[in-house]
C-alpha positions as CSV (number, residue, x, y, z in Angstrom):
1,M,-0.1,0.0,0.0
2,E,1.1,2.8,-0.9
3,L,-0.6,7.0,-0.8
4,K,0.6,8.5,-4.3
5,S,-1.3,11.9,-4.4
6,L,-3.4,13.9,-1.6
7,T,-6.5,17.0,-3.1
8,I,-7.6,18.3,-0.8
9,R,-11.2,21.3,-1.1
10,N,-12.3,23.4,2.0
11,F,-10.3,21.2,4.9
12,K,-9.6,24.7,7.0
13,A,-6.8,26.1,6.1
14,L,-6.1,23.8,3.6
15,Q,-8.4,26.0,0.7
16,S,-7.4,24.1,-2.5
17,V,-3.8,21.9,-2.1
18,Q,-2.8,18.9,-4.5
19,L,-0.1,16.9,-3.1
20,K,1.3,14.3,-6.3
21,N,3.6,11.9,-6.4
22,I,4.5,11.5,-2.7
23,P,7.8,10.0,-1.6
24,P,7.9,6.9,1.0
25,F,9.2,9.2,3.4
26,M,8.4,12.9,3.1
27,V,8.9,16.0,5.4
28,V,7.4,18.6,6.0
29,V,8.3,22.2,7.0
30,G,6.8,25.6,7.7
31,A,6.3,28.3,10.1
32,N,3.9,27.8,13.2
33,G,0.4,28.3,12.2
34,T,0.9,27.8,8.6
35,G,-1.4,24.1,8.4
36,K,1.7,21.0,9.2
37,S,-0.7,20.0,11.5
38,T,-3.8,20.0,9.7
39,L,-2.4,18.6,6.6
40,F,-1.6,15.4,9.2
41,D,-5.2,15.8,10.9
42,V,-6.3,15.1,7.5
43,F,-5.5,11.6,7.9
44,G,-6.5,11.8,11.4
45,F,-10.2,12.5,10.2
46,L,-10.1,10.3,8.0
47,R,-9.3,7.5,10.3
48,D,-12.0,9.3,13.0
49,A,-14.6,9.1,10.2
50,L,-13.9,5.8,9.4
51,T,-14.4,4.1,13.1
52,G,-16.9,5.8,13.7
53,N,-19.0,8.2,11.6
54,V,-18.5,12.0,9.2
55,R,-20.3,13.7,12.2
56,Q,-18.6,11.9,14.8
57,A,-15.6,13.2,13.2
58,L,-16.3,16.8,12.2
59,D,-17.8,16.8,15.9
60,A,-14.6,15.6,17.8
61,R,-12.8,19.5,15.5
62,G,-15.4,21.7,16.2
63,R,-18.4,20.4,14.1
64,F,-18.9,21.1,10.4
65,A,-18.7,25.2,10.0
66,E,-15.2,24.9,12.3
67,V,-13.8,22.5,9.9
68,V,-14.8,24.1,6.4
69,T,-12.5,26.7,5.2
70,R,-13.4,30.5,6.7
71,G,-15.5,32.3,3.5
72,H,-15.8,28.5,1.7
73,E,-19.2,27.6,4.9
74,A,-21.5,27.1,1.4
75,E,-19.3,25.0,-0.3
76,S,-18.2,21.7,0.2
77,I,-15.3,19.5,2.3
78,M,-13.5,17.2,-0.2
79,L,-11.1,14.9,-0.2
80,E,-9.4,12.5,-2.5
81,L,-6.4,9.6,-2.8
82,Q,-4.9,7.9,-5.1
83,V,-3.6,4.7,-3.3
84,K,-1.3,1.6,-4.6
85,L,-3.1,-1.2,-3.4
86,Q,-2.9,-4.6,-4.6
87,I,-5.8,-6.3,-5.8
88,A,-6.2,-10.1,-6.9
89,D,-2.1,-9.9,-7.1
90,R,-2.2,-7.2,-9.4
91,P,-0.7,-3.7,-8.1
92,R,-3.6,-1.2,-9.3
93,L,-3.8,2.4,-8.9
94,V,-6.9,3.4,-6.8
95,T,-8.6,6.6,-5.9
96,Y,-10.8,7.4,-3.4
97,H,-13.1,10.3,-3.5
98,L,-14.9,12.1,-0.5
99,E,-17.2,15.1,-1.0
100,I,-19.4,16.3,2.6
101,G,-21.3,18.9,2.8
102,I,-24.4,19.8,5.1
103,E,-27.8,19.5,4.9
104,Q,-30.6,20.7,7.1
105,G,-28.0,21.5,9.3
106,R,-26.3,18.3,9.3
107,P,-23.4,16.9,8.3
108,V,-24.2,14.5,4.5
109,I,-21.4,12.3,2.4
110,L,-22.4,13.9,-0.6
111,L,-20.3,11.4,-3.2
112,E,-18.4,9.4,-2.6
113,F,-16.5,7.1,-5.0
114,L,-14.0,4.5,-5.7
115,R,-12.4,4.0,-9.2
116,Y,-9.1,2.1,-11.0
117,K,-9.0,1.1,-14.2
118,R,-9.3,-2.7,-14.7
119,G,-6.9,-3.3,-17.2
120,A,-3.5,-1.1,-19.3
121,H,-6.0,1.0,-21.4
122,G,-9.5,2.8,-20.8
123,A,-10.7,4.9,-18.5
124,P,-11.4,4.6,-14.6
125,F,-14.3,2.3,-13.1
126,Y,-16.1,3.0,-10.8
127,F,-16.4,-0.6,-8.7
128,L,-17.8,1.9,-5.7
129,K,-20.6,4.3,-6.1
130,F,-22.9,6.5,-2.9
131,E,-24.7,9.7,-2.5
132,R,-26.2,10.6,0.6
133,G,-26.2,7.3,1.7
134,S,-27.3,5.1,-1.4
135,G,-25.6,3.5,-4.2
136,F,-23.4,0.6,-5.9
137,A,-20.6,-1.9,-5.1
138,I,-19.4,-4.0,-7.8
139,R,-19.1,-7.6,-6.2
140,N,-17.2,-9.7,-8.8
141,E,-14.4,-7.0,-9.5
142,E,-12.2,-9.4,-9.2
143,D,-13.0,-10.7,-12.7
144,F,-10.4,-9.1,-15.4
145,N,-11.9,-11.2,-18.1
146,K,-15.4,-10.2,-18.1
147,P,-16.5,-7.4,-19.6
148,D,-17.6,-3.8,-17.8
149,E,-21.5,-4.6,-18.4
150,D,-21.1,-8.1,-17.5
151,L,-19.9,-6.8,-13.3
152,E,-22.6,-7.4,-11.2
153,R,-23.9,-4.5,-9.3
154,E,-25.1,-4.7,-5.5
155,E,-27.5,-1.5,-4.3
156,Q,-26.8,-0.8,-1.3
157,Q,-29.0,1.7,1.0
158,L,-26.8,2.4,4.3
159,E,-28.2,3.3,7.9
160,S,-27.1,6.9,7.4
161,P,-26.2,9.4,4.7
162,D,-23.0,10.1,7.0
163,I,-21.7,6.6,7.4
164,L,-18.6,6.1,4.7
165,A,-20.0,3.1,2.6
166,I,-15.9,1.4,2.6
167,K,-17.2,1.3,6.9
168,G,-19.3,-1.3,5.7
169,L,-18.1,-2.7,2.8
170,G,-14.6,-2.5,3.4
171,Q,-15.5,-5.3,6.0
172,F,-16.1,-8.2,3.4
173,Q,-14.2,-10.1,0.7
174,R,-16.3,-9.7,-2.0
175,F,-15.7,-6.3,-2.3
176,P,-11.6,-5.8,-1.8
177,A,-10.3,-2.7,-3.2
178,A,-13.3,-1.6,-0.4
179,S,-11.3,-3.9,2.4
180,A,-7.9,-3.0,1.0
181,L,-8.3,0.8,1.1
182,R,-10.4,0.1,5.2
183,Q,-7.6,-1.5,5.5
184,L,-4.7,1.1,4.7
185,L,-7.5,3.8,6.4
186,E,-7.6,2.3,9.7
187,N,-3.8,1.6,10.3
188,W,-3.2,4.7,9.7
189,H,-0.8,5.5,12.2
190,V,-0.6,9.9,13.6
191,S,1.4,9.9,16.7
192,D,1.3,12.4,19.4
193,F,4.0,10.6,21.4
194,H,3.3,11.9,25.5
195,I,6.9,11.6,27.6
196,S,4.5,11.5,31.1
197,A,2.0,9.4,29.3
198,A,5.2,6.7,28.7
199,R,6.5,7.2,32.4
200,G,5.5,4.8,35.5
201,R,4.5,1.6,35.7
202,K,1.3,0.3,33.5
203,E,-1.4,-1.9,33.5
204,A,-0.1,-5.5,32.2
205,T,-3.1,-6.1,30.6
206,G,-4.3,-3.8,26.9
207,I,-2.8,-3.1,23.8
208,T,0.8,-4.9,23.5
209,E,1.7,-5.3,19.7
210,H,1.9,-1.1,18.6
211,L,2.4,1.6,20.5
212,S,-0.5,4.3,21.0
213,E,-0.4,7.2,19.3
214,S,0.4,8.8,22.8
215,G,2.7,5.9,24.1
216,E,0.9,5.1,26.8
217,N,1.8,1.8,26.5
218,L,5.4,1.4,25.8
219,P,6.0,-1.1,28.6
220,R,3.8,-4.0,27.0
221,V,4.8,-3.4,23.7
222,A,8.2,-3.7,24.7
223,Q,7.4,-6.9,26.7
224,H,5.5,-7.9,23.3
225,L,8.8,-8.0,21.7
226,Y,11.2,-9.3,23.8
227,E,8.5,-12.6,24.7
228,N,8.6,-12.8,20.4
229,H,10.3,-11.0,18.9
230,Q,13.6,-11.1,20.6
231,G,16.0,-10.2,17.3
232,I,14.4,-7.1,16.9
233,F,14.0,-6.4,20.9
234,R,18.2,-6.5,20.1
235,Q,18.5,-5.0,17.0
236,I,16.5,-1.8,19.4
237,L,18.8,-2.6,22.1
238,Q,21.8,-2.2,20.3
239,R,20.4,1.2,18.3
240,M,19.9,2.4,21.6
241,E,23.7,1.8,22.9
242,E,24.9,3.6,19.9
243,R,22.9,7.0,20.6
244,V,22.6,7.4,24.0
245,P,25.9,7.9,26.4
246,G,26.0,5.0,29.2
247,I,22.6,3.3,28.3
248,K,23.4,-0.9,27.5
249,G,19.9,-1.8,28.1
250,V,16.6,-1.9,28.9
251,E,14.3,-4.2,31.0
252,P,10.1,-4.8,30.7
253,Q,9.6,-5.8,34.4
254,L,6.9,-7.1,36.2
255,T,5.3,-5.6,39.3
256,D,4.3,-7.8,42.5
257,D,1.3,-6.8,42.6
258,G,1.0,-6.9,38.5
259,Y,1.8,-3.6,37.1
260,L,4.8,-3.1,34.2
261,I,7.0,-0.5,35.0
262,L,10.6,-0.5,32.7
263,R,13.8,-0.5,33.8
264,F,17.2,1.0,31.7
265,R,20.4,-0.5,32.8
266,D,23.7,2.4,33.3
267,G,27.2,0.7,32.0
268,T,28.5,2.2,36.0
269,F,26.2,0.9,37.8
270,K,24.5,-2.7,38.8
271,T,21.1,-1.7,39.5
272,P,18.7,-0.4,36.9
273,F,16.6,2.6,37.2
274,L,13.0,3.0,36.9
275,D,12.2,4.9,34.5
276,R,11.3,7.7,36.1
277,Y,14.6,8.6,36.8
278,V,16.0,8.9,33.4
279,S,15.7,11.7,30.7
280,D,12.9,13.0,28.9
281,G,15.2,12.3,25.3
282,T,16.2,8.8,26.5
283,I,12.0,7.6,26.7
284,K,11.2,9.4,23.3
285,M,14.0,7.6,21.7
286,F,13.9,4.1,22.6
287,A,10.1,5.0,21.8
288,Y,11.1,5.6,18.2
289,L,12.8,3.0,18.9
290,V,9.9,0.5,19.6
291,L,7.8,2.3,16.4
292,L,10.3,2.2,13.9
293,H,11.0,-1.1,14.5
294,D,7.4,-2.5,14.7
295,P,7.2,-5.9,12.5
296,K,4.0,-4.5,10.9
297,P,5.1,-1.4,10.1
298,H,2.1,1.0,9.9
299,P,1.2,2.1,6.2
300,L,1.4,5.6,6.7
301,L,2.6,6.8,9.9
302,C,2.8,10.9,10.7
303,I,4.7,12.3,13.7
304,E,4.9,15.7,14.5
305,E,8.3,18.1,15.4
306,P,10.1,14.6,17.1
307,E,13.3,16.8,17.4
308,N,11.9,18.0,21.1
309,Q,14.5,16.5,23.8
310,L,16.0,14.7,21.6
311,Y,20.3,15.9,21.4
312,P,20.5,18.1,17.8
313,T,23.9,15.6,17.1
314,L,20.9,12.3,16.5
315,M,19.0,13.8,13.8
316,G,20.8,12.2,11.2
317,E,20.7,8.6,12.9
318,L,16.7,10.0,13.5
319,A,16.1,10.0,9.7
320,E,17.3,7.4,8.5
321,E,15.6,5.3,10.9
322,F,12.6,6.9,9.7
323,R,14.0,5.8,6.1
324,D,14.3,2.5,6.7
325,Y,10.8,2.0,7.7
326,S,9.4,3.9,5.1
327,Q,11.7,0.9,2.5
328,R,10.0,-1.7,5.1
329,G,6.7,-0.5,3.3
330,G,5.2,2.6,5.7
331,Q,5.3,5.6,4.4
332,V,6.8,8.4,6.7
333,M,5.5,12.0,7.0
334,V,6.9,13.8,9.7
335,S,6.9,17.6,10.1
336,T,10.5,19.5,11.9
337,H,11.6,22.7,12.9
338,S,14.8,21.2,12.8
339,P,17.4,22.5,10.4
340,D,20.1,19.4,12.5
341,L,17.2,16.8,11.2
342,L,16.4,18.9,7.5
343,N,20.7,18.7,6.7
344,A,19.9,14.9,6.3
345,I,16.8,14.6,4.5
346,R,17.5,14.1,0.5
347,L,16.0,16.6,-1.7
348,E,12.7,14.7,-3.2
349,E,11.5,14.0,0.5
350,V,11.2,18.5,1.5
351,Y,7.7,20.5,1.3
352,W,7.5,23.5,2.8
353,L,4.2,25.8,3.7
354,V,3.4,28.6,3.6
355,K,0.8,30.5,4.6
356,N,-1.5,34.0,2.2
357,N,-4.4,35.5,2.8
358,G,-4.9,32.9,5.3
359,L,-5.1,29.9,3.1
360,T,-1.7,27.4,3.1
361,E,0.3,27.1,-0.2
362,I,2.7,23.8,0.0
363,R,5.5,23.4,-2.1
364,R,8.1,20.7,-3.4
365,A,11.7,21.8,-3.1
366,Q,12.8,20.1,-5.6
367,D,10.5,22.7,-7.9
368,D,12.5,25.4,-7.2
369,A,15.7,25.5,-9.3
370,Q,17.7,28.0,-6.8
371,V,16.8,25.4,-3.4
372,R,17.7,22.3,-6.6
373,K,20.8,23.9,-7.7
374,Y,22.4,24.4,-4.1
375,M,21.8,20.7,-3.3
376,E,23.6,19.8,-6.7
377,D,26.4,21.8,-5.1
378,G,26.9,20.1,-2.3
379,D,24.8,22.2,0.9
380,K,22.7,21.0,3.2
381,M,18.9,21.7,3.4
382,G,19.1,22.2,6.7
383,Q,21.3,25.3,6.1
384,L,19.3,26.0,3.2
385,W,16.2,27.1,5.3
386,K,18.2,29.0,7.5
387,Q,19.0,30.8,5.1
388,G,16.1,31.5,3.9
389,F,15.8,30.0,0.8
390,F,12.7,28.3,1.1
391,T,10.2,31.1,0.0
392,G,7.6,32.2,2.6
393,A,8.6,29.2,5.3
394,N,9.9,31.4,7.2
395,P,7.8,33.6,10.3
396,A,7.4,37.2,8.4
């Protein structure tokens, strides 16, 4: 699964934005308030709409009036993704389109469709199309030998016009494209890591396979890796030793009263420290390594300002960790204010955000002739940003 393009209309400050040829590892920079968090929230919004419904996703963000771009309240919100998915053992470039409006004071999905080309030639074919809660889906889309007119349409009426069609249909294997897209949306991870949430003893029961958004289940995930993926856990410990001075090991430990804690071993002392006695940076580096060495990578991982609490010299290694993760099958999007992190980033991986008249524009570094020429001459991305070559990206 790979996100190839994203088109956004009337989502907060992203009134008209399009990202094309999205790389496996993408880094976004820009001044505070330019829309970096809003860009990432598009993915959170889609996941929330799938988990619940569109009304709930809007209500969590202040309702429709607070989500739609100011001055465009009479228009609809539109999100369109192009995703490369494996369908019937073939890679397909699938377009998913979602359009949301207000009718009689309530949010309604005006249009939702999913389409892709059945063959190498011809126009994309609609395999799912719904308007205001009713529509159809194709049941035998994998039968590529049949002509379009012989495909079986299954008419559907959803319980409510604010429920995504892919939420219900994506549960059934007879709709493989909807199922694959639902799986992608459900497994996106927008990290909102809090060191305070990760520290301290935790209940031994709960989610163990993936690090949560806040990181509060870090001891449980560490124990899961320690018990079930010892090779990966040893690799994490090796990276910790290389990047955090003095750290010689991390041990998840079950206490006598049934709670889990993390103990960090310092090479100078025989007795390991409880996690509350180690630095914020140590906790955060361990959490990132646990997240980035997940045996089942998230298809898309979004992280805001990973440089916080980490020593600047670690930024190069962290960039390589993100890039390695993306090469194992999970795309990574990172926002940053760190020149040290940017210095480790490639030309094709960088985008910057600019605010004009209250609206966000997205520019790609490789499309800027001056930035491209400086990079070809050996300059580094973070230095160019500090010197003001990302036009409009710095605070006015």
